[in-house]
N, C-alpha and C positions, 0 to 999 in steps of 0.2 A: 787392743792389748789390755783393756781394763779387766777382762775376765780371766787373765792368767793367774794361776795359783802357784805359789813358790813350792819347790820340792826340796827335801832335805838330801844331803849327800854325806858320805862319811868323812869329808874333809873338815879338819878342825881350823877354825878361824881365830885370829888374834895371837898367833904364835910368833915370837921373834925368830925369823928364819936365819939370821946371821949366826945364831948359836948352833943351829943344826949341823953346819959344816964341821965343827970341831967335835961334836958328839959322836960322829961315825968312825973316828979313828980307832977306837978300842973294840969294835964289834967283832965277835969271833965266828959268826955264821956267814954263810954265803949270801950276802945282801943282794948282790946283782942278780943272782939266779932266782931268789925269791921274788924280787920285783919283776923280773922277766916273766915268771909264771903268772903273776897277778895281772901284768900288762896284757898277756895273751887272753886271759879271761875277760878283761875289760874290753878288749877289741872285738871279741867274738860274741860275748853273751851279756855283759853288764855295762851299758853306756853310762849308768848312774855313778859308777866309781871311776870313770876315766880321768876326771880332773884330779882326784886324790892320788891315783896311781901315777899320773904325770908328775905331780909335785914330788912324790916319793922317789921317782926315777932320777930326778935331778941330783939326788944325794948318793947315787951309785958310785960316783967318782968325786974326788975333791974338786969342787968347782971354784973358779976365781971370777970375781965380778969387777967390772970397771970401777976403778978407784976404791975397791973394797966395799962398795955400797950396793946392796941389792936393789935399792930404790931406783937405780939408774939402769937396771937390766931391761931386756926386752919384754914386751907385753905378751901374756898368754892369751890366745884366742881359741875359739872353738865353735862348733855348731852341731846340731842334731837335725837330721832330715827325717820327717815322718811321712809315711804313706798310710792313709786312713788314720789309725791311732798308734801304729807300730813304728819304732825307729828302724830305718833301713840303712842309714849311714850316719856316722858320727866321727868327730875329729876334734882333737885338742893338742896344741903344741905352742911353743914360743914362736912368735913371728920372726921371719928371717931378716927383717930390717927393723931399725929403730924408728918408731913413729914420733913425730914432733907434737902430736896432739891426740886427744881421745877420739875425736871424729875421724881422724886419719886412720887410727888403728882399727876402729869399728868398720871403716870402709874397706880396709884390707881383709878383715874377717868376712865381711859380706861378699867380697869378690871371690874369695875361696869357696864360700858356700854356693854362690851362683854357678861357678864352674862345675861343681859336683852335681848340682840340680840339672844343668844343661845336659851333662853326660847321662844321668839317670833318666831324664825325660826322653832323650834320643834312643836309649836302650828300650824303654817302655814302648815308645812308638814303633820301633822295629819289631818288637815281639807281638804287639796287639794291633798295630795300625791306628791307634788312637793317640791324640795329644792330650796331655793332662796339665791344666794350669797349676802354677805353684804360687804360694804366698811366702814372702820373705818378711819375718818379724824382726825388727831392729829396735832396741830400746834407747837409742841416743837420738834426740831431736835434731841436733846439728848434722849428724850423718844423714838422717832422713831428708833434711832440707838440701844437703849437698847433692844427694842422688836425684831428688825431684827437680831441682833447679839447674841441674847439670853444671854446677859451679865447681869445677875441678881446678886444682893447683898444679904446679909443675911436678910435684911428688906423687900426686894421685893419678 
């Protein structure tokens, strides 16, 4: 993973997200419909804006966070599956459960990705009769060790 180059996205970092909930109350245009249109585009044609659209869609309704603190909310995870150099599947959303550690949340995201890869691989094999090996790139060393050593906990 040393040869990986960072890519820019339209998401703005460093914004206090707790203020965003209060700013949406006086908006006069159809925010939900606008986000829905952009969400459709991100799902069909633009995987590079999926994370930013996902963050914007969280403001479509007034949301409440546990104890009023966004830091305790669930983790957003995602993946992109490439065939040759083109994205064929991508995904981003909040995880359905609350992770107790970063390696656990990375493991959950890797599991979701592997499930999709297995499906796509079986589809490809059915269409062509060939098996295609897949590489999974994870950037968390603890998660990699957890997978390699098969050291699972009760929650994983």
